[in-house]
C-alpha atoms as a printed R data frame, in Angstrom:
    type eleno elety resid chain resno       x       y       z
1   ATOM     1    CA   MET     A     1  -0.298  -0.093  -0.439
2   ATOM     2    CA   ASP     A     2   2.879   1.812   1.148
3   ATOM     3    CA   LEU     A     3   4.927   1.511  -2.561
4   ATOM     4    CA   LEU     A     4   1.909   2.098  -4.354
5   ATOM     5    CA   ARG     A     5   1.121   5.701  -2.667
6   ATOM     6    CA   GLY     A     6   5.064   6.266  -3.272
7   ATOM     7    CA   ILE     A     7   6.162   6.007   0.517
8   ATOM     8    CA   LYS     A     8   8.744   3.480   2.067
9   ATOM     9    CA   ASP     A     9   9.310   2.736   5.833
10  ATOM    10    CA   THR     A    10  12.987   2.992   6.083
11  ATOM    11    CA   LYS     A    11  12.759   1.569   9.944
12  ATOM    12    CA   VAL     A    12  14.926   4.236  11.260
13  ATOM    13    CA   LYS     A    13  13.922   5.738  14.197
14  ATOM    14    CA   ALA     A    14  12.643   9.075  14.125
15  ATOM    15    CA   PHE     A    15  12.282   9.676  17.715
16  ATOM    16    CA   LYS     A    16  13.566   7.505  20.941
17  ATOM    17    CA   GLY     A    17  11.594   5.532  23.388
18  ATOM    18    CA   TRP     A    18   7.640   5.020  22.870
19  ATOM    19    CA   PRO     A    19   5.679   4.965  20.917
20  ATOM    20    CA   ARG     A    20   7.457   3.689  17.960
21  ATOM    21    CA   SER     A    21   8.443   6.034  15.174
22  ATOM    22    CA   THR     A    22  10.124   5.647  12.166
23  ATOM    23    CA   VAL     A    23  11.070   7.316   9.517
24  ATOM    24    CA   LEU     A    24   9.540   7.762   6.140
25  ATOM    25    CA   SER     A    25  10.680   8.020   2.722
26  ATOM    26    CA   ASP     A    26  10.068   8.570  -0.778
27  ATOM    27    CA   LEU     A    27  11.433   5.943  -3.546
28  ATOM    28    CA   SER     A    28  14.357   8.154  -4.378
29  ATOM    29    CA   GLY     A    29  15.278   7.461  -0.872
30  ATOM    30    CA   THR     A    30  14.551  11.460   0.279
31  ATOM    31    CA   MET     A    31  12.678  11.625   3.822
32  ATOM    32    CA   SER     A    32   8.888  12.672   3.472
33  ATOM    33    CA   GLY     A    33   7.240  12.114   6.696
34  ATOM    34    CA   ILE     A    34   7.332  10.252  10.302
35  ATOM    35    CA   ARG     A    35   5.135   7.530  10.725
36  ATOM    36    CA   ILE     A    36   4.057   6.966  14.704
37  ATOM    37    CA   ASN     A    37   2.448   3.469  15.343
38  ATOM    38    CA   THR     A    38   0.867   2.118  18.816
39  ATOM    39    CA   SER     A    39  -0.770  -0.400  20.305
40  ATOM    40    CA   PHE     A    40  -2.727   0.563  23.082
41  ATOM    41    CA   LYS     A    41  -5.516  -0.844  25.443
42  ATOM    42    CA   THR     A    42  -9.162   0.590  25.668
43  ATOM    43    CA   PRO     A    43 -11.485   0.977  28.678
44  ATOM    44    CA   PHE     A    44 -14.395  -0.756  26.578
45  ATOM    45    CA   GLY     A    45 -11.907  -3.373  25.497
46  ATOM    46    CA   ASN     A    46 -10.412  -3.766  28.895
47  ATOM    47    CA   LYS     A    47 -13.953  -4.254  30.107
48  ATOM    48    CA   VAL     A    48 -15.573  -6.903  27.348
49  ATOM    49    CA   ALA     A    49 -11.880  -8.724  28.083
50  ATOM    50    CA   ASP     A    50 -12.709  -8.909  31.713
51  ATOM    51    CA   ALA     A    51 -15.913 -10.108  31.449
52  ATOM    52    CA   ALA     A    52 -15.033 -12.841  29.045
53  ATOM    53    CA   ALA     A    53 -12.257 -13.790  31.440
54  ATOM    54    CA   PHE     A    54 -14.868 -14.096  34.327
55  ATOM    55    CA   LEU     A    55 -17.339 -16.014  32.388
56  ATOM    56    CA   GLY     A    56 -14.243 -18.712  31.119
57  ATOM    57    CA   THR     A    57 -12.766 -18.639  34.692
58  ATOM    58    CA   THR     A    58 -16.291 -19.942  36.279
59  ATOM    59    CA   THR     A    59 -16.878 -21.792  33.408
60  ATOM    60    CA   LEU     A    60 -13.917 -23.785  33.997
61  ATOM    61    CA   VAL     A    61 -14.348 -24.334  37.453
62  ATOM    62    CA   VAL     A    62 -17.706 -25.515  37.339
63  ATOM    63    CA   MET     A    63 -16.327 -28.375  34.626
64  ATOM    64    CA   SER     A    64 -13.557 -29.013  37.709
65  ATOM    65    CA   VAL     A    65 -15.702 -29.083  40.139
66  ATOM    66    CA   HIS     A    66 -17.929 -31.429  38.466
67  ATOM    67    CA   ALA     A    67 -14.897 -34.051  37.401
68  ATOM    68    CA   THR     A    68 -13.434 -33.767  40.976
69  ATOM    69    CA   ALA     A    69 -16.999 -35.057  42.295
70  ATOM    70    CA   GLU     A    70 -16.767 -37.791  40.152
71  ATOM    71    CA   MET     A    71 -13.502 -39.175  41.107
72  ATOM    72    CA   PRO     A    72 -12.961 -42.037  43.499
73  ATOM    73    CA   ASP     A    73 -10.652 -39.947  45.749
74  ATOM    74    CA   PRO     A    74 -11.478 -36.199  44.972
75  ATOM    75    CA   LYS     A    75  -8.744 -33.663  44.811
76  ATOM    76    CA   TRP     A    76 -10.278 -30.608  45.528
77  ATOM    77    CA   GLU     A    77  -7.393 -28.269  45.375
78  ATOM    78    CA   GLU     A    78  -7.512 -28.780  41.407
79  ATOM    79    CA   PRO     A    79 -10.419 -26.541  41.421
80  ATOM    80    CA   LEU     A    80  -8.720 -23.633  43.788
81  ATOM    81    CA   LEU     A    81  -6.087 -24.102  41.017
82  ATOM    82    CA   VAL     A    82  -8.270 -23.288  38.265
83  ATOM    83    CA   ALA     A    83  -9.702 -20.357  39.656
84  ATOM    84    CA   CYS     A    84  -6.192 -18.951  40.406
85  ATOM    85    CA   LEU     A    85  -6.137 -18.725  35.948
86  ATOM    86    CA   TYR     A    86  -8.245 -15.576  36.245
87  ATOM    87    CA   LEU     A    87  -5.842 -12.873  36.208
88  ATOM    88    CA   PRO     A    88  -3.505 -14.808  33.158
89  ATOM    89    CA   ILE     A    89  -6.548 -15.262  31.108
90  ATOM    90    CA   LYS     A    90  -7.568 -11.561  31.889
91  ATOM    91    CA   TRP     A    91  -4.005 -10.408  30.999
92  ATOM    92    CA   GLY     A    92  -4.156 -12.107  28.027
93  ATOM    93    CA   ALA     A    93  -7.995 -11.413  26.984
94  ATOM    94    CA   ARG     A    94  -7.126  -7.322  27.536
95  ATOM    95    CA   ALA     A    95  -3.866  -8.120  25.294
96  ATOM    96    CA   ALA     A    96  -6.316 -10.136  22.345
97  ATOM    97    CA   VAL     A    97  -8.437  -7.052  21.912
98  ATOM    98    CA   ARG     A    98  -5.691  -4.382  21.937
99  ATOM    99    CA   PRO     A    99  -6.601  -2.040  18.715
100 ATOM   100    CA   SER     A   100  -3.710   0.040  17.092
101 ATOM   101    CA   VAL     A   101  -3.324   3.435  15.273
102 ATOM   102    CA   THR     A   102  -0.784   4.624  12.832
103 ATOM   103    CA   VAL     A   103  -0.293   8.097  12.241
104 ATOM   104    CA   ASP     A   104   1.924   9.284   9.059
105 ATOM   105    CA   VAL     A   105   2.867  13.295   9.201
106 ATOM   106    CA   MET     A   106   3.803  14.027   6.026
107 ATOM   107    CA   GLU     A   107   4.705  17.369   4.279
108 ATOM   108    CA   GLY     A   108   1.263  17.639   2.766
109 ATOM   109    CA   GLY     A   109  -0.854  16.163   5.478
110 ATOM   110    CA   VAL     A   110  -1.401  13.958   8.192
111 ATOM   111    CA   THR     A   111  -2.717   9.959   7.060
112 ATOM   112    CA   VAL     A   112  -4.235   8.252  10.302
113 ATOM   113    CA   ARG     A   113  -4.850   4.987   9.941
114 ATOM   114    CA   GLY     A   114  -7.292   2.490  12.213
115 ATOM   115    CA   LEU     A   115  -9.564  -0.423  12.645
116 ATOM   116    CA   LEU     A   116 -11.202   1.536   9.099
117 ATOM   117    CA   PHE     A   117 -10.560   3.080   6.593
118 ATOM   118    CA   PRO     A   118  -7.245   5.458   5.339
119 ATOM   119    CA   ARG     A   119  -7.789   9.050   6.988
120 ATOM   120    CA   ARG     A   120  -6.242  12.000   5.145
121 ATOM   121    CA   TYR     A   121  -6.081  15.790   6.351
122 ATOM   122    CA   ALA     A   122  -4.180  18.737   4.570
123 ATOM   123    CA   ARG     A   123  -1.481  20.196   6.808
124 ATOM   124    CA   GLU     A   124  -3.228  23.624   6.537
125 ATOM   125    CA   ASP     A   125  -5.852  22.388   8.315
126 ATOM   126    CA   ILE     A   126  -4.292  20.876  10.792
127 ATOM   127    CA   GLN     A   127  -3.889  23.019  14.319
128 ATOM   128    CA   GLY     A   128  -2.297  19.890  16.003
129 ATOM   129    CA   PHE     A   129  -3.496  16.357  18.319
130 ATOM   130    CA   ALA     A   130  -5.050  16.930  21.443
131 ATOM   131    CA   VAL     A   131  -6.159  14.465  24.908
132 ATOM   132    CA   GLU     A   132  -9.394  14.914  26.148
133 ATOM   133    CA   LYS     A   133 -10.771  13.643  28.974
134 ATOM   134    CA   HIS     A   134 -13.023  10.487  28.147
135 ATOM   135    CA   GLU     A   135 -16.937  11.822  28.873
136 ATOM   136    CA   LEU     A   136 -17.659   8.731  30.725
137 ATOM   137    CA   ALA     A   137 -15.057   8.964  33.727
138 ATOM   138    CA   GLU     A   138 -17.551  11.397  35.400
139 ATOM   139    CA   GLN     A   139 -20.412   9.087  35.196
140 ATOM   140    CA   GLU     A   140 -18.245   6.260  36.203
141 ATOM   141    CA   ARG     A   141 -17.248   8.017  39.798
142 ATOM   142    CA   THR     A   142 -20.593   9.202  40.833
143 ATOM   143    CA   LYS     A   143 -21.852   6.026  40.030
144 ATOM   144    CA   HIS     A   144 -18.876   4.154  41.967
145 ATOM   145    CA   GLU     A   145 -19.172   6.693  45.006
146 ATOM   146    CA   PHE     A   146 -22.599   6.050  44.996
147 ATOM   147    CA   GLU     A   147 -22.251   2.427  45.566
148 ATOM   148    CA   ALA     A   148 -19.276   2.942  47.975
149 ATOM   149    CA   ARG     A   149 -21.767   4.871  50.207
150 ATOM   150    CA   ARG     A   150 -24.414   2.653  49.871
151 ATOM   151    CA   ASP     A   151 -21.920  -0.715  50.559
152 ATOM   152    CA   GLN     A   152 -20.906   1.139  53.607
153 ATOM   153    CA   VAL     A   153 -24.447   1.469  55.163
154 ATOM   154    CA   LYS     A   154 -24.774  -2.635  54.695
155 ATOM   155    CA   ARG     A   155 -21.449  -2.819  56.207
156 ATOM   156    CA   ARG     A   156 -19.750  -4.758  53.254
157 ATOM   157    CA   ALA     A   157 -16.430  -4.342  51.012
158 ATOM   158    CA   ARG     A   158 -16.267  -4.586  47.061
159 ATOM   159    CA   ASN     A   159 -13.762  -4.089  44.985
160 ATOM   160    CA   ARG     A   160 -14.497  -1.239  41.546
161 ATOM   161    CA   THR     A   161 -12.755  -1.685  38.530
162 ATOM   162    CA   ARG     A   162 -12.174   1.483  37.113
163 ATOM   163    CA   TYR     A   163 -12.436   1.561  33.160
164 ATOM   164    CA   TYR     A   164 -12.756   4.870  32.610
165 ATOM   165    CA   GLN     A   165 -11.537   7.511  35.128
166 ATOM   166    CA   GLU     A   166  -7.938   7.449  33.617
167 ATOM   167    CA   ALA     A   167  -9.376   6.749  30.045
168 ATOM   168    CA   ALA     A   168  -8.758   9.531  27.141
169 ATOM   169    CA   HIS     A   169  -9.533  10.356  23.952
170 ATOM   170    CA   VAL     A   170  -6.784  10.906  21.331
171 ATOM   171    CA   VAL     A   171  -8.115  14.051  19.338
172 ATOM   172    CA   LEU     A   172  -6.805  15.537  15.608
173 ATOM   173    CA   ILE     A   173  -7.874  19.106  16.066
174 ATOM   174    CA   VAL     A   174  -8.589  20.026  12.091
175 ATOM   175    CA   ALA     A   175 -10.549  23.871  11.076
176 ATOM   176    CA   GLY     A   176 -11.536  23.954  14.289
177 ATOM   177    CA   GLU     A   177 -13.373  20.192  15.043
178 ATOM   178    CA   ARG     A   178 -11.600  17.849  16.973
179 ATOM   179    CA   ILE     A   179 -11.973  14.319  15.507
180 ATOM   180    CA   LYS     A   180 -11.475  11.456  17.663
181 ATOM   181    CA   ILE     A   181  -8.524   9.158  16.271
182 ATOM   182    CA   ALA     A   182  -8.018   6.619  19.554
183 ATOM   183    CA   ASP     A   183  -9.593   6.062  23.217
184 ATOM   184    CA   MET     A   184  -6.447   5.159  25.507
185 ATOM   185    CA   ALA     A   185  -7.430   3.631  28.845
186 ATOM   186    CA   ARG     A   186  -4.565   5.327  30.215
187 ATOM   187    CA   ALA     A   187  -4.556   9.207  29.969
188 ATOM   188    CA   ARG     A   188  -1.014   9.178  30.677
189 ATOM   189    CA   ASP     A   189   0.012   6.708  26.833
190 ATOM   190    CA   ALA     A   190  -2.277   9.501  25.440
191 ATOM   191    CA   HIS     A   191  -0.541  12.172  26.185
192 ATOM   192    CA   ARG     A   192   3.021  10.168  25.107
193 ATOM   193    CA   PHE     A   193   1.228   9.482  22.198
194 ATOM   194    CA   VAL     A   194   0.228  12.996  21.054
195 ATOM   195    CA   ASP     A   195   3.279  14.621  22.276
196 ATOM   196    CA   ARG     A   196   5.114  12.304  20.209
197 ATOM   197    CA   CYS     A   197   2.903  13.090  17.169
198 ATOM   198    CA   ASN     A   198   3.423  16.689  17.877
199 ATOM   199    CA   ARG     A   199   6.769  16.658  17.670
200 ATOM   200    CA   ALA     A   200   6.515  14.893  14.127
201 ATOM   201    CA   LEU     A   201   4.778  17.354  12.909
202 ATOM   202    CA   HIS     A   202   6.841  20.148  14.588
203 ATOM   203    CA   GLN     A   203  10.148  18.269  12.878
204 ATOM   204    CA   MET     A   204   8.530  18.411   9.442
205 ATOM   205    CA   ASP     A   205   7.705  21.765   9.207
206 ATOM   206    CA   ARG     A   206  11.005  22.461  10.006
207 ATOM   207    CA   LEU     A   207  11.666  20.057   7.330
208 ATOM   208    CA   LEU     A   208   9.679  21.891   5.122
209 ATOM   209    CA   GLU     A   209  11.062  25.206   5.715
210 ATOM   210    CA   ARG     A   210  14.582  24.617   5.224
211 ATOM   211    CA   ARG     A   211  13.613  22.913   1.687
212 ATOM   212    CA   GLU     A   212  12.075  26.347   0.433
213 ATOM   213    CA   GLY     A   213  14.696  28.360   1.934
214 ATOM   214    CA   ALA     A   214  17.145  25.815  -0.246
215 ATOM   215    CA   ASN     A   215  14.963  26.582  -3.156
216 ATOM   216    CA   ARG     A   216  14.826  30.245  -2.869
217 ATOM   217    CA   THR     A   217  18.313  29.841  -2.586
218 ATOM   218    CA   GLN     A   218  19.212  28.201  -5.315
219 ATOM   219    CA   GLY     A   219  16.592  30.293  -7.136
220 ATOM   220    CA   ALA     A   220  18.231  33.160  -6.493
221 ATOM   221    CA   LEU     A   221  21.413  32.614  -7.453
222 ATOM   222    CA   SER     A   222  20.599  30.821 -10.673
223 ATOM   223    CA   ALA     A   223  18.740  34.043 -11.978
224 ATOM   224    CA   PRO     A   224  21.800  36.527 -13.159
225 ATOM   225    CA   GLY     A   225  22.047  39.978 -11.304
226 ATOM   226    CA   GLN     A   226  20.062  38.736  -8.341
227 ATOM   227    CA   LEU     A   227  21.060  38.152  -4.762
228 ATOM   228    CA   PRO     A   228  19.095  35.558  -2.177
229 ATOM   229    CA   GLU     A   229  16.665  37.333   0.168
C-alpha cells in the first residue's frame, strides 16, 4: 500500500522511546514523513476482556468441580488452582483486544489509519493533536461513589475496577473540529502519543521550511544579477 503511494518505511527511528516512530522516505530515498505507530488498551476493550475472562474462568471451575466430584479420590485443590487462572486469562484477553493506530505525518498533511479506512487531512487545516478526558469518566466516578456509600451502610466491602476514570481520547484538531482517533485506557499513554505526534508535526514543518529556503536561495543564485533574500 505504501509503495503504491510512493512511500517507503525506512525502519530508522525518528525519535527514541515509546511510542514507536520511524522515518518515511519517497522511492528516491528522500525523507518525506514520520510514522508513529502504537497499540493500546481501550476502556471498553478492557471491560469486555474482563467479562470474558470471568465467564471463561467460572466455566472452567464448574467443569473442574464436576469432574473432581466424580473421582473416587477427589482432589479439591484442583478447582482452586483452576480459579487462579483468572488473572492470566484476563491479562491475555486484554492483550488480545488491543487495537492499533498509525499516524503518518507527511509534508502535505496527516494520514490516520486505525480499524477503518485511512483518513487524510491537509496540513494547512491541522492545528495539532490533543488529549481529552473520556466523557464517561465522571459518570463512572459518580456511580462508584454512590455504590461505595451504599456498601458502607450495608457494612460490606467490594472492589470496583475503574475503566473510564483514567481513560482519555486522542483527538486531531482539523479546522477547529476535534476528531477522535483513539480511546486509550490510560491518560498518560494518550499524552505520550500526542506529544510524539505534535513533535513529528513540528519536525516536518521545520524540514519543509529548510527545503523551501534552500530552493529560494538556489533560484536566486541561478538568476543573473539577483542576490538571495
